[in-house]
N, C-alpha and C positions, 0 to 999 in steps of 0.2 A: 734971228736965232730959233731954233725949232725947238721948242717944248717936249718931253715925253710926255706919251697919254697918260694918266692915273690909271695904276690896276687897280680897277675896283675889288675887284676879287681878292687882292690884298689886303683891301681896307675892311671889306667885309669880313674877313678868317680873322684879322684883327681886335675889331668890335664886337665876333662872335667870342671869344677867348678872352676878353674880357668883362662880358655878359656872366659866360658861364663860370668866370673867377669871384665874380660877384655875388653870382649867386649860391656856388657855392660857401662861399665865407658866412652869408648870410644864414644859411644853412646849419651851418657850424655852431654858428654863435647861436642861434635858435634852441638848438640842439642840447647845446650846454648850458643854456640859462632853462629849458625844461627838466634838465635833469636836476639843476639843484632848487628849483622850485618843488622836483618831489618828491627830493633829499628832504629838504626842509618841511615840509608836508609831513613828511613819515617820522622826522623827529618831532615836532610837534605835537602828532598823533601818540608817538609813544612818550614824548614828555605826561602830557593829559593821563594817558592811563597810569604810567609808575606814580605819577600823583596822588590818584587816587588808589590806587594798591600802598603808598606809604598811608597816607591817612588811614586807612583801614586798619595798617597796623596800629595807628597813635590811637583810633577809637579802641581798638582789643586791649590796649596798654592801658588806656581808662576803664573800659569794664572790669579789670581785673584788680586793679587800686580800687574803686567802690565797692565791689564785694569782699575785696581784705577788712576794704574800712570798716564794713558792716557787721562783718565777722568777730569783731574783739582790737584791744585798745593796746596790745605787742605786737610789735614791729621786730620781724628777724630776719634772717635771709634763709630761714626755714622756710618763708610765707611763699604764695605762688607766685607773687611780682618778682620774685627775685629767679624764677624760671621763666621768664618769660623769653629767652633766646628759642627755649625748645619750641615754641610755637611755632618759629620761622621755618622748620624742622618741614612741618608738615602744612605751611602755608600756599604752597603751590600747588597743593591738590583745588586751593579756591580760587584760582584764577585760570584762565587758559591760556595765559602767554603773561610768564613772570612771577614773583614771589614777595613776601616781606620778609627782613629783619630787625627785629625792637629787642630794645635792652632798656632796663628801666633800673636807675639808680638813687640811690636814698640820699639824697641831701643831708637829712638831718644826721647821718653818719659822718659828715663832715667838718670841719671847724666852722661855727659862723662867723666871719670876717667882722661885718657890721658890729656886734657885741662886744667889740674889745673897748667903746668906748659907753660907759652909762647917759644917760641922760642927764643929767651936771656937765656934760665933757670932759669927762675925768678920765682913767683908765680904769678899766673893768679889773680887778686885779686876776681876778679867777682865769677871766677869756686873757690876758696879757700872759698868764704865767704857763699855760697852756702852748700859745704861738710860740714864746721864746723857746719853749722845750722842742717844737718842732723844728723851728729854724735854727736850733742848734746841733740837731741830730749833725754827723760826720757826711751823711747820705746829698745832704746840699752844698757842703765847703764851705760852711760862714764860721767864722770865728763870733765867739759871743759880743767885743765889743761891734761887729758888724751886724749880729743881729739884731742887738737891743736898738743901735742906730736905725735899721730897718723897719722895726716896729713902731718908733717914736715920728721916721716919715709917716708910714700907714697911718697910726693916729690923727697926726694933721692933718691929712687927706680928707679923713672921715667926722671933725668933730666941729664945729659951727664956727670956730674963731678963728683969727689969724695971727694967736701968737705959737710963737713955735715951742714945741714940747721937746728941751734937751738939744737934739741931734737930729731933729728932722728937721719939715720944710714946708714953708708959707710960701705965699704969693713973692717976698720978696726973693726966691730962688727961684720958682717957676717960670716966672714976667721975664726972668735975665737970660732964657735960655734962648738958642738959635732961633728954635720956634718957639715963640712965649705958649702958655697957657695958662690960665689962672688955677689955682688949685680949688678941688671943688669943694670942701666944707661940706659935705654931706653923706650920707650912705651911698655906699656901691650899689651899682644896677648888676651889675655882673662882676663876676671876677677879673675878668680882661682889664677892667680900669686900673689895677695893681700895677701894669704895666707902666704907667702914667708916674708913678710914684718914684720918689726919687730913694737911689741903691737898689732897686729890681731890677734885675737883667731878662730877658727873654729864658737866657739857660737857667735862670733859676724857677723862672713859672711855670715854663712849658717840658724843664728837664733838654738833658743829653740823649746820646745812645747808651752811655753805662750809668745814669743816674737818675733820679726819678724828679716831676718840677713838683713844687707845691701846690699847682693848680687841682690836680688831682684830690689833695687831701681840704680845699676849702670850699666854703659855699657864701654865697653875698641872702641866700635865703635861709629863713631859720628862727628858731626862736631864743637860741642860745645854749639849750644844751643837748647834749650829741646823743646819738644812740648807741649805746655798748653790743647791742647789738646787731649793727650794722657796720660798723666803722671798721676801716681800713685796720691793720694791725700796728703800722706807723701814730695813727692816732689813739690809739690806746696807750702806745707809750705815754706819749703825750700827756697822758693823764696825770701821770705822776711821776717824779722822779727814780721811784723804787721800781718802776715797770721795765723789764730790759725785753730785750727780743723775745727769749726764752718763755718768758712770762709769758705776754701778748700772744703769743702761738697758742700756749695754757689754754689761754680764757679763748680764743677762736674755735677752739678742739672742744670745749667746753659748751658755748653757748650753738654751737653744733650737734651736739648729742640729744635726739629727740627726747631719753631719759631724764634732759635736766630743768628745771622750771627756771625759765628766765623772763620772769613776768615782772620780778621785781629787781630796780637796779641794783642793789646790792649783791646781787645775785655770785657778781666778782669775788666775796671772800670764800665761798667754796670752792676757788681754784686753789690747787695746792701752793703753796709758796705766797700766799695773800692774805692770809689773815688775818693780818698785821698790819694792812697798808691801808691807807685812806682814802677815797678817791672825794673831792668836794661834793656835795651833794647836790650842790646847784649848777651842777656842771654837765650831771649825766641823765639819760630816761631809758625807756627801753619801747618809744612810742614816738612814732614819726608824721610830721606834717609837711614835707615836701620832699618832692621828687623830680628827675629828670626824666623824660620819655626822649629816647631816640627810635625814628621807625625810618627804615627805606627800603624805597621800592627799587627791585631790581630785577632787569633784564638785562640777560645777555652780558656786555661790557657798560653796558646804560644805567644809572644810578641817582634815585631823588631822595634826598635827604629831608626828614623835618625833624624838630627838635625842638622840645616844649618845657616849659618849667611850669608843676603843676602844684597846687597846694590843697591838700585834703585836710579839710577841717568840718565839726559838727556832722561825719555823715555827707560831707559834698564837697563835689570837686572846684577847683577855679583855676582857667588856664591863665598865669599870670604873663607871661611870655610866649612867643612863636614864629620861628623859622624857618624858611624853607629852603634847600640848596640845590 
């Protein structure tokens, strides 16, 4: 049998095509890898820049709080720290690429949840009454029993013993859950811990589209007294059974009027209709010790946020927590 001679030219053509295909494939892969590396490097560079911008905003907010603390003992929404958002409008002129947005919140104007329990592990009656009023507002949709039961569960989460308060909850409840965990039996470090408490829902804590969440009215920090110069109207209403929505708005208008002296916590008695209303003196103040600072570095659609809790005491600032997102 006679075999046909191999066509060397055909084999060479096939080999050439295979080699070219391999080179093209490797080139495309290398090009994709290079693009990814360049994009990653650019994102890293932008991330570093945004972090620096956010830190600049945070330090600026600290400076404003320090200056305010040095100027007097009274804190209100008339102070410079309450207008730090305005600095964001001019921050773009400070940087070649990007700007910051800062916001300062007075946590002393909120209900300080850890003060619900006194040193003996019992209810602080003043704080209990304030919280019970707040939870009972129609905005949160709880009936009287649900509000009291939730308050008992919060107390049990905070107090040091393992004894159940009325309709509260201790280890006997939490350790039988599908994903068990122990009752903390200690003060909250952050309000978000309330989500672990029996009866607390995400809707109640964070709110829904049509209703506020209780988280915006509570703080894990503070010495117990609420600054009525900065408190939200809903918190003002919780200070007394006799303060309704209209009176709370009158209080807000009074404290924002530059002609009114709001250094003494009893200024609320000057508000029309509140002369015969008494708020527990151990529950209110006109000075603040704890603030939340949010500073966000922004460039186009990229953002980096820094959130910190600051204690201001004896004209000194102390950062209690620091988170970067």
